[in-house]
C-alpha positions in Angstrom: -63.9 24.5 85.2 -62.1 25.9 82.2 -57.8 25.7 82.5 -56.4 29.1 80.8 -52.6 29.1 79.8 -51.3 32.7 79.5 -47.7 32.6 77.7 -47.4 36.6 77.9 -48.0 39.8 79.1 -50.9 40.5 76.6 -52.6 37.0 77.3 -52.9 37.1 80.5 -54.7 40.4 80.5 -57.0 38.9 77.4 -57.5 35.9 80.1 -58.2 38.5 83.1 -61.4 39.6 80.8 -62.6 35.9 80.0 -62.0 34.3 83.7 -64.7 32.7 85.3 -65.6 31.0 88.6 -64.3 28.2 89.5 -61.6 28.6 86.2 -57.5 27.9 86.6 -55.3 30.5 84.8 -51.4 29.0 84.4 -48.4 30.8 83.3 -45.4 29.5 82.8 -43.5 32.3 85.1 -44.1 35.9 86.8 -41.7 37.2 84.6 -43.4 35.9 81.3 -46.6 38.1 82.6 -45.7 41.0 84.1 -43.5 43.9 83.7 -43.6 44.5 87.5 -44.3 43.0 91.2 -47.3 45.5 91.7 -48.5 44.5 88.0 -48.4 41.2 88.9 -50.2 41.4 92.5 -52.7 43.4 90.7 -53.4 40.1 87.9 -53.4 37.7 91.2 -55.9 40.1 93.2 -58.0 40.0 90.1 -58.0 36.7 89.4 -58.6 36.1 93.1 -61.8 38.5 92.5 -63.2 36.0 89.8 -63.4 33.1 92.1 -60.6 31.4 90.1 -57.5 29.4 90.7 -54.0 30.7 90.0 -50.8 28.4 88.9 -47.4 29.3 88.5 -45.3 26.3 87.3 -41.7 27.9 87.6 -42.4 29.2 90.5 -44.1 25.8 91.4 -47.6 28.1 93.1 -50.7 25.9 92.8 -53.8 27.3 94.9 -55.8 25.0 94.5 -53.2 22.7 96.5 -54.0 22.6 100.4 -52.0 25.9 101.2 -52.8 27.5 97.8 -55.4 30.1 99.7 -52.7 31.5 101.6 -51.0 33.0 98.7 -53.9 35.0 97.5 -54.0 36.1 101.1 -50.5 37.5 101.2 -50.7 38.8 97.6 -53.4 40.9 99.0 -51.4 41.9 102.0 -48.2 42.9 99.4 -50.3 45.0 97.2 -52.5 47.1 100.0 -49.5 47.4 101.8 -47.8 48.6 98.1 -50.6 50.9 97.3 -50.2 52.7 100.7 -46.5 53.0 99.8 -47.2 54.6 96.6 -50.2 56.9 98.0 -48.0 57.7 100.7 -45.7 59.2 98.6 -47.8 60.6 96.5 -49.1 62.8 99.2 -45.9 63.5 100.5 -44.5 65.1 97.0 -47.9 66.9 96.8 -47.3 68.5 100.3 -43.6 69.4 99.1 -44.6 71.0 95.9 -47.6 72.8 97.5 -45.2 74.0 100.2 -42.7 75.1 97.0 -45.6 76.7 95.4 -45.2 74.1 92.1 -48.5 72.1 92.8 -51.3 73.0 90.3 -53.4 69.3 90.8 -53.2 66.4 88.8 -54.4 67.4 84.4 -57.8 64.6 84.3 -57.4 63.0 81.3 -59.9 64.2 78.6 -62.2 61.7 77.5 -65.7 62.2 75.2 -68.4 61.6 78.0 -70.9 60.3 75.3 -68.2 57.8 73.5 -67.3 56.8 77.3 -71.1 56.2 78.2 -71.7 54.2 74.9 -68.4 51.9 75.4 -69.0 51.6 79.1 -72.5 49.9 78.4 -71.2 47.9 75.0 -68.7 46.2 78.6 -71.3 46.0 81.4 -73.7 44.7 78.4 -71.1 41.7 77.9 -70.9 43.1 74.0 -67.4 44.1 74.4 -64.2 43.4 76.8 -62.7 45.7 79.2 -59.7 45.0 77.0 -61.8 46.5 73.8 -63.2 49.0 76.1 -60.3 50.2 77.5 -58.2 50.1 73.6 -61.6 52.3 72.5 -61.1 55.0 75.0 -57.4 55.0 75.2 -57.3 54.5 78.4 -54.9 52.4 80.8 -56.6 50.3 83.5 -56.4 51.8 86.2 -58.0 55.2 84.9 -60.2 53.1 83.4 -61.6 51.4 86.5 -61.3 54.8 88.5 -63.4 56.4 86.1 -66.1 53.6 86.9 -66.4 53.9 90.0 -66.3 57.9 90.0 -69.5 57.5 87.4 -70.9 55.2 89.8 -70.3 57.3 93.2 -71.9 60.5 91.2 -74.5 58.1 89.6 -74.8 57.4 93.5 -75.2 60.9 94.8 -77.7 61.9 92.2 -79.8 59.1 93.4 -80.0 59.8 96.8 -80.3 63.4 95.8 -83.3 62.3 93.4 -84.5 60.3 96.7 -83.9 63.6 99.0 -85.7 65.3 96.9 -89.0 63.5 96.4 -88.9 62.6 100.1 -89.2 66.3 100.7 -92.1 66.5 98.0 -94.0 63.4 99.3 -93.7 65.4 103.0 -94.9 68.5 101.5 -97.7 67.3 99.9 -98.2 65.6 103.3 -98.1 69.3 104.9 -100.6 70.4 102.0 -102.8 67.8 102.7 -103.8 68.3 106.2 -103.3 72.2 105.6 -106.3 71.8 103.0 -108.2 69.0 105.0 -108.3 72.1 108.3 -108.9 74.3 105.6 -111.9 72.2 104.3 -112.9 71.2 108.4 -113.2 74.9 108.9 -115.2 75.2 105.9 -117.8 72.6 106.8 -117.8 74.2 110.4 -119.1 78.0 109.1 -121.2 76.0 106.3 -123.2 74.0 109.4 -123.3 77.3 111.4 -124.5 79.2 108.6 -127.0 76.2 108.0 -128.0 76.0 111.7 -128.9 79.6 112.0 -131.1 79.5 108.9 -132.4 77.0 110.4 -133.4 78.6 113.6 -134.4 81.4 111.6 -136.6 79.4 109.7 -138.3 78.0 113.0 -138.7 81.4 113.9 -140.7 82.4 111.7 -143.2 79.7 111.4 -143.8 80.8 115.2 -144.1 84.4 114.2 -146.2 82.8 111.4 -148.5 80.6 113.7 -148.6 83.2 115.7 -150.1 85.7 113.5 -152.8 83.4 112.1 -153.9 82.4 115.8 -154.2 86.6 116.2 -156.2 86.7 112.9 -158.5 83.8 114.1 -158.6 85.1 117.3 -159.8 89.1 115.4 -162.1 86.9 113.3 -163.7 85.4 116.1 -164.1 88.8 117.8 -165.3 90.6 114.9 -167.9 87.7 114.3 -168.8 87.7 118.1 -169.1 91.5 117.9 -171.3 91.4 114.5 -174.0 88.9 116.5 -174.2 91.1 119.1 -174.9 94.0 116.7 -177.9 92.0 115.3 -179.3 91.3 118.9 -179.1 95.0 119.6 -180.6 95.9 116.5 -183.1 93.7 117.0 -184.2 94.5 120.5 -184.3 98.0 119.8 -186.6 97.4 116.8 -188.4 95.3 118.9 -189.0 98.3 121.4 -189.3 101.1 118.5 -192.0 99.0 117.1 -193.9 98.5 120.5 -193.5 102.8 121.1 -195.1 103.0 117.9 -197.9 100.6 118.4 -198.8 101.7 122.1 -198.9 105.7 120.6 -201.1 104.6 118.1 
């Protein structure tokens, strides 16, 4: 644990940037380190967020005591109540200005986006403190942290949008794959049908060729039988003719 002592407002904000969990930040009195109760409550809440303890010598407050944690709880409640009152007054003022036609909206503080990104990167990497980052950007703590939250929200929105687009692309790719697979199945079925048709036709041609070959064999056999019979008839007629010639002689 590191004991840190803040003697004035500037040293308090410096200490807040250097606090680590388990440290203890000590002040002499509230009046020395805060210009308003809201500023003090904000500082105490940030100490609690760091997981550190708080000691105020004049007010005799020590969060390391048994009742100490209750001090943080009360400060949080008061800070929330104060914030709600501020927001309520702001909303009422805006509504009244709108009714009177005077409301033009809050003019955003102009910040160089490139500079802001580079400075925030240095702060997030630990190269500079938040106080140094605010000084480089000329921003107050509330504006600085609000801009950080807005950037994070925007990044998350972009991330979710990109994630949604990727999911849609994956779904479309899956649908296209199914369509391609169905088309491929159709083509395979059509080709198989054509192959079967060609095979059937080839078998049919084989049957025709076999029948023609059988017809030719039968025709050749009939021809040979006819020729053999003709030879027998000619030989028989020749014998008869020879016999007649012998008788006449």
